[in-house]
C-alpha positions as CSV (number, residue, x, y, z in Angstrom):
1,X,122.6,112.1,97.0
2,X,126.0,113.6,96.3
3,X,127.5,110.2,95.6
4,X,124.7,109.3,93.3
5,X,125.0,112.6,91.4
6,X,128.7,112.2,91.1
7,X,128.3,108.7,89.7
8,X,125.8,109.8,87.1
9,X,127.9,112.8,86.1
10,X,130.8,110.5,85.5
11,X,128.7,108.1,83.4
12,X,127.5,111.1,81.4
13,X,131.1,112.1,80.7
14,X,132.0,108.5,79.7
15,X,129.0,108.4,77.4
16,X,129.7,111.7,75.7
17,X,133.4,110.9,75.2
18,X,133.1,107.2,74.3
19,X,130.1,106.9,71.9
20,X,129.5,109.8,69.5
21,X,131.7,108.4,66.7
22,X,131.6,104.8,68.0
23,X,134.8,104.2,66.0
24,X,135.2,100.5,65.5
25,X,132.3,99.8,67.9
26,X,134.5,100.4,70.9
27,X,133.7,102.3,74.0
28,X,134.5,102.5,77.7
29,X,132.4,100.2,79.9
30,X,132.7,101.2,83.6
31,X,133.0,98.2,85.9
32,X,130.0,99.3,87.9
33,X,127.8,98.7,84.8
34,X,128.7,95.0,84.7
35,X,125.9,93.1,86.3
36,X,127.6,91.0,89.0
37,X,124.5,89.1,90.2
38,X,121.0,88.1,89.1
39,X,118.3,90.7,89.6
40,X,116.7,88.4,92.2
41,X,119.8,89.0,94.3
42,X,119.1,92.7,94.0
43,X,115.6,92.4,95.3
44,X,113.9,92.4,91.9
45,X,111.8,90.0,89.9
46,X,113.1,88.7,86.6
47,X,110.9,91.0,84.6
48,X,111.8,94.1,86.6
49,X,115.1,94.7,84.8
50,X,115.3,97.8,82.8
51,X,114.3,97.9,79.1
52,X,115.4,100.4,76.6
53,X,113.1,100.6,73.6
54,X,114.5,102.2,70.5
55,X,113.0,103.0,67.1
56,X,115.4,102.8,64.1
57,X,113.4,105.1,61.8
58,X,113.4,108.0,64.2
59,X,116.2,107.2,66.8
60,X,113.5,107.7,69.4
61,X,114.4,106.0,72.7
62,X,112.2,105.1,75.6
63,X,113.3,103.9,79.0
64,X,111.0,101.5,80.9
65,X,110.9,98.1,82.7
66,X,110.8,94.8,80.9
67,X,107.4,93.9,82.3
68,X,106.0,96.8,80.2
69,X,107.1,94.9,77.0
70,X,103.5,94.2,75.9
71,X,102.9,98.0,75.7
72,X,105.4,98.1,72.8
73,X,104.1,95.2,70.8
74,X,100.9,94.7,68.9
75,X,98.6,91.9,67.7
76,X,100.3,90.0,64.8
77,X,103.8,90.8,65.9
78,X,106.0,87.7,66.1
79,X,108.5,86.9,68.8
80,X,110.9,84.2,67.9
81,X,112.5,82.5,71.0
82,X,115.4,80.2,71.5
83,X,114.2,77.3,73.8
84,X,117.7,75.9,74.3
85,X,118.4,75.2,78.0
86,X,121.7,75.9,79.8
87,X,123.9,73.0,80.8
88,X,126.2,72.8,83.8
89,X,128.9,73.1,81.2
90,X,131.9,73.7,83.5
91,X,133.9,70.9,85.2
92,X,136.8,70.8,87.5
93,X,139.8,69.2,85.7
94,X,143.3,68.2,86.5
95,X,146.3,67.8,84.2
96,X,148.7,64.8,84.6
97,X,151.2,67.1,86.4
98,X,148.5,68.1,88.9
99,X,147.7,71.5,87.5
100,X,144.1,72.3,88.4
101,X,142.0,73.6,85.5
102,X,138.4,74.2,84.6
103,X,137.1,72.5,81.4
104,X,134.3,74.3,79.7
105,X,132.1,72.3,77.3
106,X,131.1,74.4,74.3
107,X,129.4,72.5,71.4
108,X,128.6,68.9,70.8
109,X,129.6,67.8,67.3
110,X,128.8,64.6,65.3
111,X,130.5,61.4,66.3
112,X,130.3,62.2,70.0
113,X,133.0,64.9,69.7
114,X,133.0,68.1,71.7
115,X,134.5,71.6,71.3
116,X,135.9,72.4,74.7
117,X,138.0,75.1,76.4
118,X,140.6,74.6,79.2
119,X,140.8,77.5,81.6
120,X,143.1,78.3,84.5
121,X,141.4,79.3,87.8
122,X,142.7,82.5,89.4
123,X,141.9,85.1,92.0
124,X,139.8,87.1,89.6
125,X,138.1,84.3,87.8
126,X,139.4,81.9,85.1
127,X,141.6,82.7,82.1
128,X,142.2,80.8,78.9
129,X,144.9,78.1,79.3
130,X,147.0,77.7,76.2
131,X,149.9,75.5,77.4
132,X,148.3,72.3,76.4
133,X,149.0,69.7,73.7
134,X,147.2,67.4,71.4
135,X,146.7,63.9,72.9
136,X,146.6,65.2,76.5
137,X,144.0,63.7,78.8
138,X,142.5,65.7,81.6
139,X,141.1,64.0,84.7
140,X,137.5,64.9,85.6
141,X,135.5,64.2,88.7
142,X,134.2,60.6,89.5
143,X,136.7,58.9,87.2
144,X,135.7,60.7,84.0
145,X,138.2,62.1,81.5
146,X,138.5,64.4,78.5
147,X,141.1,63.7,75.8
148,X,142.1,66.6,73.6
149,X,142.6,65.6,70.0
150,X,143.3,68.6,67.8
151,X,143.0,72.4,67.9
152,X,139.7,73.8,66.8
153,X,139.8,76.8,64.4
154,X,139.4,78.0,60.9
155,X,137.6,80.9,59.1
156,X,133.9,81.4,59.7
157,X,131.3,81.9,57.0
158,X,130.8,85.6,56.2
159,X,133.2,86.6,58.9
160,X,135.3,88.6,56.5
161,X,139.1,88.8,56.3
162,X,139.6,91.0,59.3
163,X,137.7,88.6,61.7
164,X,139.6,85.6,60.3
165,X,142.9,87.4,60.5
166,X,142.3,88.5,64.1
167,X,141.4,84.9,65.1
168,X,144.5,83.6,63.4
169,X,146.8,86.2,65.0
170,X,145.3,85.3,68.4
171,X,145.9,81.6,67.8
172,X,149.5,82.1,66.7
173,X,150.3,84.4,69.6
174,X,148.8,82.2,72.4
175,X,148.1,78.7,71.0
176,X,144.6,77.3,70.7
177,X,141.8,78.3,73.0
178,X,139.4,75.7,71.8
179,X,140.0,72.0,71.2
180,X,138.1,69.0,69.7
181,X,137.8,66.4,72.4
182,X,136.1,63.2,73.5
183,X,134.6,62.7,76.9
184,X,134.5,59.5,78.9
185,X,132.0,59.6,81.7
186,X,130.7,56.9,84.1
187,X,127.1,58.0,83.4
188,X,125.1,59.5,80.6
189,X,126.5,63.0,80.1
190,X,123.3,64.9,81.1
191,X,123.2,63.0,84.4
192,X,127.0,63.4,84.9
193,X,126.8,67.2,84.3
194,X,123.8,67.5,86.6
195,X,125.8,65.9,89.4
196,X,129.4,67.2,88.8
197,X,129.1,70.2,86.6
198,X,128.4,73.9,87.3
199,X,127.4,76.9,85.3
200,X,130.2,78.8,83.3
201,X,131.0,82.0,85.1
202,X,133.2,84.9,84.2
203,X,135.1,87.3,86.4
204,X,132.4,90.0,86.5
205,X,130.1,87.5,88.3
206,X,131.7,87.4,91.8
207,X,130.1,84.3,93.2
208,X,128.5,81.1,91.9
209,X,124.8,80.8,91.3
210,X,122.7,77.6,90.8
211,X,121.9,76.5,87.3
212,X,118.2,77.7,87.8
213,X,119.5,81.3,87.6
214,X,120.9,80.6,84.1
215,X,117.6,79.1,82.6
216,X,114.9,80.8,80.7
217,X,111.3,79.9,81.8
218,X,110.6,78.4,78.3
219,X,113.7,76.2,78.0
220,X,112.8,72.8,76.6
221,X,116.0,71.1,75.5
222,X,119.4,71.3,77.4
223,X,122.4,72.0,75.2
224,X,123.7,75.6,75.6
225,X,127.1,76.1,77.3
226,X,126.0,79.6,78.2
227,X,122.5,81.0,78.7
228,X,120.7,82.5,75.7
229,X,120.2,85.5,78.0
230,X,118.0,87.8,76.1
231,X,115.0,85.7,77.1
232,X,115.9,85.5,80.8
233,X,113.5,88.3,81.9
234,X,110.4,86.6,80.6
235,X,108.0,85.1,83.1
236,X,105.0,82.9,82.5
237,X,102.7,85.7,83.4
238,X,104.4,88.1,80.9
239,X,104.2,85.5,78.2
240,X,100.5,85.1,79.0
241,X,99.9,88.8,78.6
242,X,101.8,88.9,75.3
243,X,99.7,86.0,73.9
244,X,96.5,87.6,75.1
245,X,97.5,90.7,73.3
246,X,97.7,88.7,70.0
247,X,101.5,88.5,69.9
248,X,102.7,85.2,68.3
249,X,105.5,83.4,70.1
250,X,107.3,80.7,68.1
251,X,110.4,78.6,69.0
252,X,113.6,77.4,67.5
253,X,116.8,75.9,69.0
254,X,120.3,77.2,68.9
255,X,122.7,75.6,71.4
256,X,125.1,78.5,72.1
257,X,128.8,77.7,72.8
258,X,131.3,79.5,75.0
259,X,131.6,83.3,74.7
260,X,134.6,85.0,73.1
261,X,135.3,87.5,75.7
262,X,139.1,87.5,75.5
263,X,139.8,88.2,71.8
264,X,136.3,88.5,70.3
265,X,136.9,85.8,67.9
266,X,134.1,84.9,65.4
267,X,131.5,82.5,66.8
268,X,132.1,78.8,66.6
269,X,130.0,76.0,65.1
270,X,126.7,75.8,67.0
271,X,123.8,73.4,66.5
272,X,120.4,74.9,65.4
273,X,116.9,73.6,64.5
274,X,114.3,75.8,62.9
275,X,110.9,74.0,62.8
276,X,108.6,74.1,59.8
277,X,105.8,76.0,61.8
278,X,108.2,78.7,62.9
279,X,109.4,79.3,59.4
280,X,105.8,79.4,58.2
281,X,104.7,82.0,60.9
282,X,107.7,84.2,60.1
283,X,107.1,84.1,56.4
284,X,103.4,84.9,56.9
285,X,104.2,87.8,59.1
286,X,106.7,89.2,56.6
287,X,104.1,88.9,53.8
288,X,101.5,90.9,55.8
289,X,104.0,93.6,57.0
290,X,104.1,92.6,60.6
291,X,107.1,93.0,62.9
292,X,109.3,90.0,63.4
293,X,111.4,90.3,66.6
294,X,114.2,87.9,67.5
295,X,114.7,87.3,71.2
296,X,118.4,87.3,71.2
297,X,121.3,87.2,68.8
298,X,121.2,83.4,68.8
299,X,117.7,83.5,67.2
300,X,119.0,85.9,64.5
301,X,121.9,83.6,63.8
302,X,119.7,80.5,63.4
303,X,117.1,82.2,61.3
304,X,119.7,83.9,59.0
305,X,121.3,80.5,58.5
306,X,118.1,79.2,56.8
307,X,116.9,82.4,55.1
308,X,117.5,82.8,51.4
309,X,118.5,86.0,49.6
310,X,114.9,86.9,49.0
311,X,114.1,86.8,52.7
312,X,112.2,83.5,52.8
313,X,112.9,81.4,55.9
314,X,113.1,77.6,55.4
315,X,113.0,74.9,58.1
316,X,116.2,73.1,58.8
317,X,118.8,71.9,61.2
318,X,122.5,71.5,61.4
319,X,125.6,73.3,62.6
320,X,126.1,77.0,61.7
321,X,129.3,79.1,61.6
322,X,127.5,82.1,60.2
323,X,128.7,85.6,61.2
324,X,126.4,88.5,60.4
325,X,128.0,91.7,59.4
326,X,126.7,95.1,58.1
327,X,128.0,94.1,54.6
328,X,125.9,91.0,54.7
329,X,122.8,92.5,56.3
330,X,119.8,90.9,58.1
331,X,117.0,89.3,56.0
332,X,114.8,87.4,58.4
333,X,113.8,89.8,61.2
334,X,113.2,93.6,61.6
335,X,113.4,93.8,65.3
336,X,115.6,92.4,68.1
337,X,115.4,92.0,71.8
338,X,119.0,91.7,73.2
339,X,121.2,92.5,76.1
340,X,123.9,95.1,76.0
341,X,127.1,93.9,74.4
342,X,130.7,94.6,75.6
343,X,133.0,96.8,73.5
344,X,134.3,95.3,70.3
345,X,132.0,92.2,70.6
346,X,131.2,90.5,67.3
347,X,127.5,90.7,68.3
348,X,127.7,94.5,67.8
349,X,128.3,93.8,64.1
350,X,125.0,92.0,64.0
351,X,123.3,94.9,65.7
352,X,124.8,97.3,63.2
353,X,123.6,95.1,60.4
354,X,120.0,95.4,61.7
355,X,119.9,98.9,63.1
356,X,122.8,100.9,61.5
357,X,125.8,102.5,63.1
358,X,124.2,105.8,63.9
359,X,121.4,104.2,65.8
360,X,123.8,102.2,67.8
361,X,125.7,105.5,68.6
362,X,122.5,106.9,70.0
363,X,121.3,103.9,72.0
364,X,124.6,102.9,73.5
365,X,125.2,106.5,74.6
366,X,121.8,106.4,76.2
367,X,122.5,103.1,77.9
368,X,125.8,104.5,79.4
369,X,124.2,107.8,80.4
370,X,121.3,106.1,82.1
371,X,123.5,103.5,83.9
372,X,122.1,100.4,82.3
373,X,123.6,97.1,83.3
374,X,125.5,94.8,80.9
375,X,125.9,91.0,80.5
376,X,123.6,88.1,81.1
377,X,122.1,89.4,84.4
378,X,121.8,92.9,83.2
379,X,119.2,95.0,81.3
380,X,117.7,94.7,77.9
381,X,117.4,96.6,74.6
382,X,114.4,96.2,72.2
383,X,115.2,97.5,68.7
384,X,112.1,98.2,66.6
385,X,111.7,99.4,63.0
């Protein structure tokens, strides 16, 4: 009991010192709050992760479990989910001089081009590998290859000068982290990745896990380099309870690329598809004053890409580079289910655009104080009006 009390006292001190002003959305994240393994490995079901429910209007916060989600939603509420499935997007790679690397596939572009990232394996996970040149070909398993053509970069829509400048400084200091590449594989790429690829994993996850641990139960179309993790805790039984309660669940696709954990660069181009029926349901809910809740920041990004200045959502598909900031605001949804985001992450700007800085001050202080777990295998936060 003494050890537990000491840990919670330390978390309370961190919360009180790190969050009240929130500064530039920066805070101290203790290593013990980084979820290092799936909840199943901790003896829990998917929907037993913790859920923090917060109400923007009052700053009221409730602590519960995710399987209690139906208690906080009502008939007519709309949940918009991202049905993109996670690929085995990491491959072992070798340079011509024999240097072993990992190649991470991020986003498929037109003309069979890919945005990719080369990373150097190390004792504590992989790190970005910058010492690479245009025209270089990396050897992949089973006789496959990846040829790097040109650096990937450039300003993002609505990113603002500070985000663009920080990305440019990082590129100038280190070289490019992302490249435009072509892949040559002996079999169709989905089959090749299923046999030779593995899930992308960062240093806080200490061991590898099968791809099944990185899939949502409602994934329909493989294409994400990393899991759209806000939906991971859903189970078929929980979805059934929500539908029986009268909650509407509608899909879209956004194939998420590699994360920006090193320098928090703006997001990269990602493919999205918003169906006509999803747009219709969201617009109808807005017209009747219902809550529209995005399951994950990827859903917000896709919807905002096709939402006009009057708040009407249109069907559409393409590649988006949209970055959502407080200055731009959020027009398509009034609620969000999301994980907890690391200090300075660009996703925090999106949360601030929806909920406001003061509400984030309150909720992140609560999450730290209560020992919530961060990252894709961690706990969740439901932001409601």
